[in-house]
A tleap script that builds the chain and sets N, CA, C and O, in Angstrom:
source leaprc.protein.ff14SB
mol = sequence {
  NMET SER ALA LEU LYS GLU ASN VAL LEU GLY
  ARG LEU LYS GLU ALA PHE PRO ASP ALA LYS
  MET ALA LEU VAL ASP THR THR GLY THR ASN
  ASP HIE TRP HIE LEU GLU ILE ALA SER ASP
  HIE PHE LYS GLY LEU THR ARG VAL LYS GLN
  HIE GLN ALA VAL TYR LYS PRO LEU ARG ASP
  LEU ILE ASP SER ASN GLN VAL HIE ALA LEU
  LYS LEU ALA THR TYR THR LEU GLU LYS TRP
  PRO HIE GLU CASP
}
set mol.1.N position { 108.206 124.223 81.096 }
set mol.1.CA position { 107.968 122.520 80.193 }
set mol.1.C position { 108.204 123.011 78.709 }
set mol.1.O position { 108.170 124.106 78.147 }
set mol.2.N position { 108.463 121.682 78.319 }
set mol.2.CA position { 109.023 122.351 76.353 }
set mol.2.C position { 107.570 122.165 75.392 }
set mol.2.O position { 106.603 121.633 75.938 }
set mol.3.N position { 107.496 122.473 74.421 }
set mol.3.CA position { 106.109 122.194 73.586 }
set mol.3.C position { 105.992 120.621 73.683 }
set mol.3.O position { 104.910 120.149 74.034 }
set mol.4.N position { 106.806 119.981 73.457 }
set mol.4.CA position { 107.134 119.112 72.715 }
set mol.4.C position { 107.417 117.809 74.257 }
set mol.4.O position { 107.606 116.622 73.994 }
set mol.5.N position { 107.393 118.299 75.695 }
set mol.5.CA position { 106.999 117.241 76.440 }
set mol.5.C position { 105.587 117.488 76.907 }
set mol.5.O position { 104.958 116.603 77.486 }
set mol.6.N position { 105.143 118.534 76.693 }
set mol.6.CA position { 103.919 118.855 77.032 }
set mol.6.C position { 102.674 118.310 76.014 }
set mol.6.O position { 101.579 117.848 76.335 }
set mol.7.N position { 103.233 118.530 74.706 }
set mol.7.CA position { 102.337 117.187 73.398 }
set mol.7.C position { 102.349 115.602 74.057 }
set mol.7.O position { 101.453 114.764 73.952 }
set mol.8.N position { 103.467 115.487 74.665 }
set mol.8.CA position { 103.947 113.832 74.454 }
set mol.8.C position { 102.957 113.836 75.811 }
set mol.8.O position { 101.849 113.479 75.411 }
set mol.9.N position { 102.909 114.104 77.297 }
set mol.9.CA position { 101.909 113.930 78.595 }
set mol.9.C position { 100.523 114.597 78.364 }
set mol.9.O position { 99.683 114.710 79.258 }
set mol.10.N position { 100.318 115.135 76.767 }
set mol.10.CA position { 99.168 115.654 76.838 }
set mol.10.C position { 98.571 114.220 76.403 }
set mol.10.O position { 97.844 113.481 77.065 }
set mol.11.N position { 99.079 114.037 75.113 }
set mol.11.CA position { 98.809 112.708 74.768 }
set mol.11.C position { 98.430 111.101 75.379 }
set mol.11.O position { 97.411 110.434 75.199 }
set mol.12.N position { 99.986 110.704 76.363 }
set mol.12.CA position { 99.602 110.049 77.120 }
set mol.12.C position { 98.429 109.945 77.702 }
set mol.12.O position { 97.566 109.101 77.458 }
set mol.13.N position { 98.372 111.265 78.891 }
set mol.13.CA position { 96.808 111.551 79.340 }
set mol.13.C position { 95.562 110.958 78.532 }
set mol.13.O position { 94.641 110.261 78.960 }
set mol.14.N position { 95.720 111.279 77.668 }
set mol.14.CA position { 94.000 110.978 76.740 }
set mol.14.C position { 94.598 109.092 76.756 }
set mol.14.O position { 93.963 108.037 76.764 }
set mol.15.N position { 95.314 109.242 76.755 }
set mol.15.CA position { 94.774 107.592 75.853 }
set mol.15.C position { 95.207 106.644 77.643 }
set mol.15.O position { 94.612 105.604 77.925 }
set mol.16.N position { 95.944 107.068 78.305 }
set mol.16.CA position { 95.840 106.567 80.073 }
set mol.16.C position { 94.983 107.796 81.072 }
set mol.16.O position { 95.561 108.502 81.898 }
set mol.17.N position { 93.850 107.837 80.846 }
set mol.17.CA position { 93.507 108.787 82.093 }
set mol.17.C position { 93.927 108.714 83.087 }
set mol.17.O position { 94.066 109.816 83.618 }
set mol.18.N position { 94.320 107.647 83.836 }
set mol.18.CA position { 94.641 107.384 85.229 }
set mol.18.C position { 95.557 107.027 85.160 }
set mol.18.O position { 95.800 105.890 85.564 }
set mol.19.N position { 96.541 107.840 84.601 }
set mol.19.CA position { 98.240 107.242 84.870 }
set mol.19.C position { 98.452 108.334 85.273 }
set mol.19.O position { 97.814 109.367 85.073 }
set mol.20.N position { 99.766 108.080 86.125 }
set mol.20.CA position { 100.799 108.772 86.098 }
set mol.20.C position { 101.917 108.893 85.877 }
set mol.20.O position { 102.581 107.860 85.969 }
set mol.21.N position { 102.620 110.139 85.501 }
set mol.21.CA position { 103.564 109.841 84.784 }
set mol.21.C position { 104.408 110.740 85.442 }
set mol.21.O position { 103.988 111.606 86.209 }
set mol.22.N position { 106.166 110.474 85.030 }
set mol.22.CA position { 107.437 111.400 85.141 }
set mol.22.C position { 107.981 111.005 83.742 }
set mol.22.O position { 107.917 109.871 83.267 }
set mol.23.N position { 108.331 111.707 83.359 }
set mol.23.CA position { 109.264 112.319 82.015 }
set mol.23.C position { 110.484 112.996 82.335 }
set mol.23.O position { 110.694 113.886 83.159 }
set mol.24.N position { 111.252 112.414 81.535 }
set mol.24.CA position { 112.096 113.364 81.848 }
set mol.24.C position { 113.291 113.302 80.177 }
set mol.24.O position { 113.504 112.482 79.283 }
set mol.25.N position { 113.827 114.830 80.576 }
set mol.25.CA position { 114.768 115.389 79.096 }
set mol.25.C position { 116.397 114.707 79.232 }
set mol.25.O position { 117.343 115.332 79.711 }
set mol.26.N position { 116.462 113.536 78.788 }
set mol.26.CA position { 117.443 112.709 79.181 }
set mol.26.C position { 119.124 112.957 78.715 }
set mol.26.O position { 120.122 112.324 79.059 }
set mol.27.N position { 118.948 114.426 77.574 }
set mol.27.CA position { 119.681 115.074 77.324 }
set mol.27.C position { 119.915 115.965 77.423 }
set mol.27.O position { 121.062 116.259 77.087 }
set mol.28.N position { 119.133 116.914 77.882 }
set mol.28.CA position { 118.696 118.642 77.225 }
set mol.28.C position { 118.646 118.336 75.892 }
set mol.28.O position { 119.105 119.419 75.530 }
set mol.29.N position { 118.467 117.752 74.869 }
set mol.29.CA position { 118.050 117.625 73.223 }
set mol.29.C position { 116.716 118.022 73.267 }
set mol.29.O position { 116.378 118.635 72.255 }
set mol.30.N position { 115.855 117.875 74.099 }
set mol.30.CA position { 114.211 117.582 73.792 }
set mol.30.C position { 113.984 116.637 72.638 }
set mol.30.O position { 113.177 116.873 71.740 }
set mol.31.N position { 115.059 115.094 72.735 }
set mol.31.CA position { 114.413 114.071 71.888 }
set mol.31.C position { 115.180 112.813 72.468 }
set mol.31.O position { 115.393 111.793 71.811 }
set mol.32.N position { 115.520 112.988 73.620 }
set mol.32.CA position { 115.857 111.492 74.219 }
set mol.32.C position { 115.308 111.728 75.775 }
set mol.32.O position { 115.561 112.461 76.732 }
set mol.33.N position { 114.514 110.784 75.471 }
set mol.33.CA position { 113.491 110.960 76.888 }
set mol.33.C position { 113.817 108.965 77.661 }
set mol.33.O position { 114.312 107.902 77.287 }
set mol.34.N position { 112.902 109.752 79.277 }
set mol.34.CA position { 113.108 108.407 80.022 }
set mol.34.C position { 111.359 108.741 80.860 }
set mol.34.O position { 111.054 109.462 81.810 }
set mol.35.N position { 110.633 107.944 80.073 }
set mol.35.CA position { 109.427 107.761 80.326 }
set mol.35.C position { 109.059 107.018 81.473 }
set mol.35.O position { 109.126 105.867 81.040 }
set mol.36.N position { 108.628 106.915 82.946 }
set mol.36.CA position { 107.865 106.037 83.769 }
set mol.36.C position { 106.515 106.542 83.784 }
set mol.36.O position { 106.080 107.690 83.872 }
set mol.37.N position { 105.747 105.004 83.640 }
set mol.37.CA position { 103.833 105.666 83.871 }
set mol.37.C position { 103.226 104.412 84.187 }
set mol.37.O position { 103.574 103.269 83.889 }
set mol.38.N position { 102.636 104.670 84.587 }
set mol.38.CA position { 101.471 104.271 85.516 }
set mol.38.C position { 100.762 103.868 85.051 }
set mol.38.O position { 100.876 104.566 84.043 }
set mol.39.N position { 99.469 102.846 84.691 }
set mol.39.CA position { 98.405 102.922 84.401 }
set mol.39.C position { 97.880 101.665 85.207 }
set mol.39.O position { 98.817 101.071 85.739 }
set mol.40.N position { 96.610 101.081 85.451 }
set mol.40.CA position { 95.536 99.761 85.367 }
set mol.40.C position { 95.573 99.775 84.254 }
set mol.40.O position { 95.836 98.645 83.844 }
set mol.41.N position { 95.440 100.517 83.432 }
set mol.41.CA position { 95.511 99.779 81.838 }
set mol.41.C position { 95.986 98.215 81.174 }
set mol.41.O position { 95.560 97.289 80.484 }
set mol.42.N position { 97.445 98.781 82.102 }
set mol.42.CA position { 98.326 97.897 82.206 }
set mol.42.C position { 98.523 96.017 82.547 }
set mol.42.O position { 99.302 95.189 82.077 }
set mol.43.N position { 97.223 95.897 83.743 }
set mol.43.CA position { 96.900 94.932 84.109 }
set mol.43.C position { 96.703 93.949 83.066 }
set mol.43.O position { 95.885 93.981 82.147 }
set mol.44.N position { 97.904 92.730 83.444 }
set mol.44.CA position { 97.259 91.577 82.932 }
set mol.44.C position { 98.331 91.648 81.024 }
set mol.44.O position { 98.365 90.526 80.520 }
set mol.45.N position { 98.886 92.496 80.357 }
set mol.45.CA position { 99.535 92.801 79.585 }
set mol.45.C position { 100.879 92.582 79.608 }
set mol.45.O position { 101.435 93.351 80.393 }
set mol.46.N position { 101.894 91.545 78.840 }
set mol.46.CA position { 102.443 91.300 78.949 }
set mol.46.C position { 103.968 92.813 79.035 }
set mol.46.O position { 103.676 94.006 79.114 }
set mol.47.N position { 104.959 92.459 79.005 }
set mol.47.CA position { 105.389 94.154 78.997 }
set mol.47.C position { 105.874 94.534 77.222 }
set mol.47.O position { 106.028 95.695 76.844 }
set mol.48.N position { 105.996 93.734 76.615 }
set mol.48.CA position { 105.995 94.088 75.088 }
set mol.48.C position { 104.566 94.843 74.548 }
set mol.48.O position { 104.428 95.717 73.692 }
set mol.49.N position { 103.586 94.166 75.379 }
set mol.49.CA position { 102.267 94.869 75.095 }
set mol.49.C position { 101.710 96.232 76.043 }
set mol.49.O position { 100.666 96.839 75.801 }
set mol.50.N position { 102.725 96.571 77.243 }
set mol.50.CA position { 102.825 97.892 77.801 }
set mol.50.C position { 103.451 98.849 77.162 }
set mol.50.O position { 103.343 100.058 77.369 }
set mol.51.N position { 104.166 98.268 76.316 }
set mol.51.CA position { 105.309 99.623 75.409 }
set mol.51.C position { 104.509 99.525 74.492 }
set mol.51.O position { 103.453 100.022 74.884 }
set mol.52.N position { 104.396 99.087 73.280 }
set mol.52.CA position { 103.619 98.623 72.327 }
set mol.52.C position { 102.321 100.483 72.209 }
set mol.52.O position { 102.243 101.430 71.425 }
set mol.53.N position { 101.386 99.935 73.880 }
set mol.53.CA position { 100.111 101.045 74.061 }
set mol.53.C position { 100.888 101.826 74.781 }
set mol.53.O position { 100.390 102.111 75.871 }
set mol.54.N position { 102.521 102.535 74.454 }
set mol.54.CA position { 102.806 103.414 75.159 }
set mol.54.C position { 103.225 104.223 73.948 }
set mol.54.O position { 103.274 105.451 74.020 }
set mol.55.N position { 103.623 103.361 72.483 }
set mol.55.CA position { 104.408 103.885 71.714 }
set mol.55.C position { 102.976 104.270 70.843 }
set mol.55.O position { 103.149 105.164 70.016 }
set mol.56.N position { 101.345 103.612 70.937 }
set mol.56.CA position { 100.638 104.607 69.864 }
set mol.56.C position { 100.132 105.546 69.626 }
set mol.56.O position { 99.725 106.022 68.566 }
set mol.57.N position { 100.122 106.077 71.223 }
set mol.57.CA position { 99.764 107.465 70.322 }
set mol.57.C position { 100.929 108.411 70.201 }
set mol.57.O position { 100.926 109.632 70.048 }
set mol.58.N position { 101.913 107.571 70.304 }
set mol.58.CA position { 103.546 108.305 69.911 }
set mol.58.C position { 103.944 108.116 68.378 }
set mol.58.O position { 104.866 108.632 67.747 }
set mol.59.N position { 103.201 107.434 68.075 }
set mol.59.CA position { 103.743 106.763 66.678 }
set mol.59.C position { 104.248 108.146 65.796 }
set mol.59.O position { 105.368 108.083 65.289 }
set mol.60.N position { 103.640 109.086 65.653 }
set mol.60.CA position { 104.318 110.412 64.633 }
set mol.60.C position { 105.242 110.354 64.984 }
set mol.60.O position { 105.996 109.666 64.296 }
set mol.61.N position { 105.919 111.080 66.409 }
set mol.61.CA position { 106.238 112.163 66.975 }
set mol.61.C position { 107.544 110.985 66.946 }
set mol.61.O position { 108.639 111.514 67.134 }
set mol.62.N position { 107.582 109.558 66.750 }
set mol.62.CA position { 108.947 108.690 67.049 }
set mol.62.C position { 108.742 108.322 65.934 }
set mol.62.O position { 109.784 107.902 65.431 }
set mol.63.N position { 107.801 108.262 65.202 }
set mol.63.CA position { 108.547 108.450 62.933 }
set mol.63.C position { 108.737 109.592 62.733 }
set mol.63.O position { 109.679 109.805 61.970 }
set mol.64.N position { 108.258 110.393 63.084 }
set mol.64.CA position { 109.532 111.734 62.231 }
set mol.64.C position { 110.627 112.323 63.005 }
set mol.64.O position { 111.236 113.392 63.026 }
set mol.65.N position { 110.636 111.468 63.485 }
set mol.65.CA position { 112.019 111.989 64.686 }
set mol.65.C position { 111.992 112.587 65.801 }
set mol.65.O position { 112.788 112.344 66.708 }
set mol.66.N position { 110.856 113.638 65.873 }
set mol.66.CA position { 111.049 114.534 67.225 }
set mol.66.C position { 110.961 113.434 68.539 }
set mol.66.O position { 111.466 114.101 69.441 }
set mol.67.N position { 110.732 112.613 68.906 }
set mol.67.CA position { 110.873 111.567 69.412 }
set mol.67.C position { 112.132 110.716 69.160 }
set mol.67.O position { 112.068 109.800 68.339 }
set mol.68.N position { 113.495 111.022 69.955 }
set mol.68.CA position { 114.232 110.069 69.325 }
set mol.68.C position { 114.684 109.000 69.561 }
set mol.68.O position { 114.849 107.997 68.865 }
set mol.69.N position { 114.960 109.318 70.946 }
set mol.69.CA position { 115.302 107.544 72.103 }
set mol.69.C position { 114.142 107.884 73.364 }
set mol.69.O position { 114.103 108.850 74.125 }
set mol.70.N position { 113.210 106.668 73.258 }
set mol.70.CA position { 112.172 106.753 75.212 }
set mol.70.C position { 112.648 105.643 75.081 }
set mol.70.O position { 112.726 104.703 74.290 }
set mol.71.N position { 112.972 106.001 76.127 }
set mol.71.CA position { 113.525 104.518 77.482 }
set mol.71.C position { 112.503 104.756 78.120 }
set mol.71.O position { 112.421 105.902 78.562 }
set mol.72.N position { 111.203 103.669 78.448 }
set mol.72.CA position { 110.266 103.219 79.179 }
set mol.72.C position { 110.750 102.332 80.034 }
set mol.72.O position { 111.695 101.544 80.059 }
set mol.73.N position { 109.518 102.774 81.021 }
set mol.73.CA position { 109.257 101.512 82.247 }
set mol.73.C position { 107.713 101.973 82.656 }
set mol.73.O position { 107.332 103.063 83.082 }
set mol.74.N position { 107.032 100.883 82.404 }
set mol.74.CA position { 105.446 101.011 83.125 }
set mol.74.C position { 105.682 100.199 84.015 }
set mol.74.O position { 106.680 99.535 84.295 }
set mol.75.N position { 103.973 100.362 84.757 }
set mol.75.CA position { 104.171 100.245 86.030 }
set mol.75.C position { 102.153 100.172 86.278 }
set mol.75.O position { 101.428 101.131 86.010 }
set mol.76.N position { 101.660 98.880 86.800 }
set mol.76.CA position { 100.488 98.702 87.566 }
set mol.76.C position { 100.324 100.226 88.706 }
set mol.76.O position { 101.285 100.591 89.384 }
set mol.77.N position { 99.466 100.690 88.727 }
set mol.77.CA position { 99.686 101.987 89.504 }
set mol.77.C position { 99.802 101.463 90.954 }
set mol.77.O position { 100.345 102.104 91.854 }
set mol.78.N position { 99.271 100.299 91.096 }
set mol.78.CA position { 100.089 99.377 92.464 }
set mol.78.C position { 100.812 99.437 92.670 }
set mol.78.O position { 101.072 99.535 93.869 }
set mol.79.N position { 101.679 99.436 91.857 }
set mol.79.CA position { 102.958 99.310 91.927 }
set mol.79.C position { 103.886 100.711 91.463 }
set mol.79.O position { 105.059 100.447 91.198 }
set mol.80.N position { 103.626 101.647 91.383 }
set mol.80.CA position { 103.958 102.830 90.664 }
set mol.80.C position { 105.344 103.444 92.127 }
set mol.80.O position { 104.970 103.642 93.283 }
set mol.81.N position { 106.007 103.526 91.929 }
set mol.81.CA position { 107.367 103.395 92.314 }
set mol.81.C position { 107.562 104.668 93.400 }
set mol.81.O position { 108.134 104.598 94.487 }
set mol.82.N position { 106.995 105.718 92.866 }
set mol.82.CA position { 106.911 107.432 93.749 }
set mol.82.C position { 105.793 107.604 94.338 }
set mol.82.O position { 104.675 107.115 94.177 }
set mol.83.N position { 106.492 108.824 95.477 }
set mol.83.CA position { 105.427 108.975 96.303 }
set mol.83.C position { 105.315 110.117 95.130 }
set mol.83.O position { 105.989 110.515 94.179 }
set mol.84.N position { 103.323 110.574 96.137 }
set mol.84.CA position { 102.231 111.179 95.471 }
set mol.84.C position { 102.748 112.369 95.815 }
set mol.84.O position { 102.178 113.409 95.481 }
savepdb mol mol.pdb
quit
């Protein structure tokens, strides 16, 4: 696992301790990512507010272009589409 991937996952786990996550490097260049994340923190929030909550702990990585692209899919824990 790359250091950047570990950093992203660590920040998100700190922000959303109950989260289930899947983070995939979509291009192999370590700067284009697809993140699926489920947390009960998202209950009652609009999709825009959910995405803003995810971007917040990653803002400096996005602003510095370490994370150039981040495709997001957000869920509540009950809607998590993956087997555990």
